[in-house]
Steps between C-alpha positions, in 0.01 A plus 500: 500500500190317606366805679548712191307254285219475751474875529478534123216246481301682762548828314378341177189356662423835669539681174275248326219545762529874489465492126188276528345718770563811295345338189188394704464850640530652157242257359261578786549871447436463128187295566374762746559776248327295230198451725486877563522569128223247432286654774550848359432374152187315619361808670571708195337231290192493722487876494524498124225241480279713730562811291408318183189353660388847608568635153300219345211547745499873436497450125212258539307751715561780251325288237190504725475881496213663313372855467129566506343842513833643587545266800794258525374152592678184608275216376578134574235235429510126557880467543677360807634781717478380861716793602608822332874571465663798671611636165136603446571817700680626188151533347369719782341733248225239437156635592296181490562133575274244331629162621251214483516122528872486555512317836647813660532429874588834647512870429866602519605742774662720237150589385555826689747601224210538255384843602328556164281192535130570444359148458627176662299212357620161621172309468500121473838420644625343828576816697467432873623826647475872441829658614502803724697685233175529304426808713777690314292506183312823566401539133351149468136510384414134453615189692353181355580178686195280436548126469815481710580370852511820699409443865608827653481867390765726662393834651766669282257460209310793648794723399412452132309824507412499132343151503163496322450128430586202722415141396567210736238253377548124537787495745294248709659541843485880512261598780605839636641837401706748701297785642745750346352433156223748585764763419482416128309818418478432127410132498187453285499133399557211745466130412517261800288224348557128553704532816435410865352817652224453758417871525557819309822656644436835672777655297304421184190673634722798579640543148376847399515462120393136460250454216520127411536207741489126434499266803314214335605146574618562857342393831330824595241443774386858545546850364606796713218707647673815384529383138345833394833664574605375158345808344650467150455126455292429187572129448500231772546129421415268791399179326582156641541592863317408821294816563178437691376861521569845372545808718229766468767764429561342164205708387702812574764423237401783266751418224437123485359391165618136475457250783558128445384271784443167329584172674485617862277406793264797506160446652354846439554831325514821710180703437702823478662378181176571321592866478840443345417673175868511409525119494502402133597132531458261791500119519357286777511168311567177697412630846259321737261796519195451726238609245436345161459791260467470122494787256188531284541437131494797261290444194604820320800721489501877482767757442472594865577147622789472741829337402517119480712506817197621691301202380763250608323241713687593819588855406380848591131452418504172692650683800224760495226239466650294781508798735141589412383143552679482835329824605155367397548181703624696800188720485282194463654338808460826693132529401432141608671575828290810557175318414581225747579744779228490777296819539582649843181712501265207449270404793507154651 
């Protein structure tokens, strides 16, 4: 009888523990399933939030679209857009970006999706890099990145075969360009002012269609001897550099009509520049020139007088007078030298 009672007690305890273990396992299973449901719900929630954020950003971007002269333009001014959302690719039909003073830090890699883009103007932002994908924009005519933080220009930019205007002014640390840029056959306008160049890149001299070049405010110490290769160049800005002399071949630049050389270290003016009849405007102001030349005052004016630019104190007329004065002094020194030479035929 005692054994039967003991056996029943053990069976009851065993049944009780089995019930508890089964309940714990069921609770753990339910908790695991709940966690999975919450995880799935969280991911779906995050996905939903992302979708709504993209929709909101796209709607905001659509408000920035304008049409001018039949061209679709994305214009953003003085709003914070440190990066551009991927949903922007849905507006790939845009032909021109005008994004200024937004704090934009980089050009998105999906820029290559904008095959219709003609003008990319991102001036006055914080862009530090030009992506290699820029080379996919074969229809791009203008790339304007002045007043940014660009330090490096990728060789892929040379694939933008339609590029006519490139502005990289005031990027401060920019001091070189890839040699492949000479392949930009249509580039006419190049602004490299206020950077850190110490010489004119050879690829710039080799640009066949270049008409306008600004390299003022750099650290140029000399100009290339073959500068006359720039056959179509009509405007050259070189103010605020460290130039000490000009190459004689500058006189062979047949198309040059505007040459700004103020605030350099020039000591003289090449005599051959006197014959540059094409040169309409030139400025030698604030250079330590050897000779002190002052233009004579004009008491009367006639209809045949030259433009006021020619009368500018350190302009074209000044240049011609300087060269003439330098020639006179050179002749005078030569004559004095000849007079002082001993006569070899004289007798003792």
